[in-house]
NUZALO-258330 format. One record per residue: y, x, z of N, C-alpha, C in turn. Coordinates in steps of 0.001 Angstrom, whole numbers, padded with zeros to 6 digits, always signed. Atoms other than C-alpha are relative to their C-alpha. Example, Ala and Ser with C-alpha at 12.3 -4.5 7.8 and 13.67 -1.06 7.14 Angstrom:
-001190+000890+000000-004500+012300+007800+001200+000900+000000 -001190-000820-000060-001060+013670+007140+001090-000770+000730 
END
This chain:
+001682+000226+000484+014899+033742+000156-000179-001610-000812 -000308+001003+000723+014869+030855-001958-001610-001256+000393 +000827+000983-000034+012826+027448-001139-000581-000490-000805 +000466+000224+001453+010285+026430-003416-000442-001115+000023 +000412+001352-001163+009261+022549-002558-001136-000027-001239 +001130+000203+000876+006185+021933-003564-000317-001934-000498 +000239+001832+000586+005315+018089-005375-001304-000109-000406 +001042-000173+001176+002804+017054-006991-001610+000577+000518 +001356-000191-000042-001258+016970-006971-000409+001570-000450 +000342-001782+000054-002644+020893-006984-000586-000315-001771 +000945+000183+002065-003334+021601-011533-001639+000855+001564 +000599-000402-000043-006409+023243-010094-000498+000002+001464 +001056+000343-001455-008566+021024-006986-000796+000961+000640 +001074-001043-000676-010624+023015-004244+000342+000679-000119 -000041-001224+000378-008912+025974-005234+000483+000289+002039 +000374-000606-000813-008530+026202-001790-000184-000490+001813 +000102+000972-000655-010774+024887+000879+000516+001260+000947 -000594+000103-000986-009805+025791+004750-002138-000063+001027 +001341+000899-001439-013445+025927+007224+000463+000404+001093 +000040-000031-001533-013202+025062+010454-000966+000076+000544 +000487+000295-000591-015749+025704+012958-000540-000642+001121 +000131+000865-001293-017347+023104+015477-001358+000718+000253 +001417+000062-000569-020646+022765+017535-000285-001169-000370 +000008+001601-000167-020380+018988+016501+000403-000109-001537 -000347+000098+000557-020473+018904+013275+000402-001738-000212 -000057+001478-000315-021029+015421+013182+000647-000761+000032 -000320+000777-001322-019197+014524+015958+002340+000285-000389 -001891-000637+000853-015954+016069+014128+000813-000854-000903 -000225+000495+001704-016894+014486+010929+001102-001867+000217 +000148+001151+000424-015513+010967+012301+000490-000375+000678 -001131-000093-000493-012471+011879+014159+000840-000709-001362 -000473-000260+000928-011140+012657+010523-000141-001510-001237 +000561+000827+000569-013135+010142+008637+000056-001707+000975 -000477+000613-000296-011699+007401+010918+000723+000089-000682 -001711-000107-000428-008173+008195+010617+000340+000084-001522 +000480+000198+000383-009473+007345+007195+000504+001735-001829 +000185-000607+001446-009308+010811+005164-000836+000059-000817 +000574+000445+000661-010411+011033+002007-001763+001282-000160 +001563-001063-000256-014141+012120+002490-000351+000998-001665 +000364-000355+001039-015450+014070-000584-001533+000599+000090 +001353+000035+000029-019395+014569+001276+000245+000028+000877 +000171+000159-002571-020737+013525+005346-000557+000751-000330 +000807-000676-000910-022191+015818+007084-001041+000762-001457 +000929-000447-000027-024968+017991+004953-000053+001541+000775 +000937-000685+000359-026837+020079+005113-000418+000988-001011 -000370-001187+001646-026674+023646+002377-001770-000055-000768 +001589-000413-000356-030285+024189+000985+000155+001678+000277 +000214-000816-001042-031771+027159+002404+000553+000090+001146 -000883+000176-000946-029995+026759+004920-000617-000672+001112 +001065+000330-000540-031762+026609+008182+001022-001394+000787 -000205+001075-000309-031213+022730+009984+001256+000346+001081 -001099+000064-000848-029003+023333+012483+001143+000640-000756 -001397-000352+000857-025804+024532+009778+000058-001453-000054 -000771+002317+000828-024183+020577+008424+001605+000883+000278 -001776+000061+001099-020732+020814+007044+000356-000958-001287 -001116+001169+001257-018498+017837+005766+001237+000708-000333 -000613-001388+001045-016197+018599+003499+000978-001821-000538 -000739+000872+000131-012825+016280+003359+001520+000393-001129 -001524-000849+001352-009453+016746+000225+001247-000695+000896 -001966+000040-000899-005470+016982+001842+000063-000834-001643 -000698+000633+000884-003428+014537-000662-000200+001298-001054 +000006-000335+000796-003391+017350-002372-000786+000593-001209 +001410-000520+001246-006549+017915-003878-000848+001276+000289 +001125-000985-001056-007593+021011-001366-000552-000590+001122 +000630+000577-001477-009735+020917+001234-000850+000643+001056 +000395-000553-000960-011140+021248+004271-001198-000403+000406 +001656-000012-000940-014720+021660+006440-000091+000317+000683 +000645+000233-001435-016475+020911+009116-001108+000690-000028 +000448-001257+000557-018453+024115+009002-000550+000171+002263 +000808-000268-000950-021317+024585+012087-000397+001602-000413 -000141-002363-001075-021192+028523+013752-001086+000015-000871 +001105-000400+001000-023286+030563+011214-000733+001006+001085 
END
């Protein structure tokens, strides 16, 4: 099987979004943000969601995203 080398930025930013559940989105946000991860959006509560639900979004260098989310 041939290997394919991936180069450059994604032609479709945010096409892939990884969600990682954590009971402490705010606490989990500090570590990658402090390490220099590109912050797309600091912890926030989505519209029409309970106050206990939070989401924080980071971007990888290839423009795909990773989100920390409260368990639902």
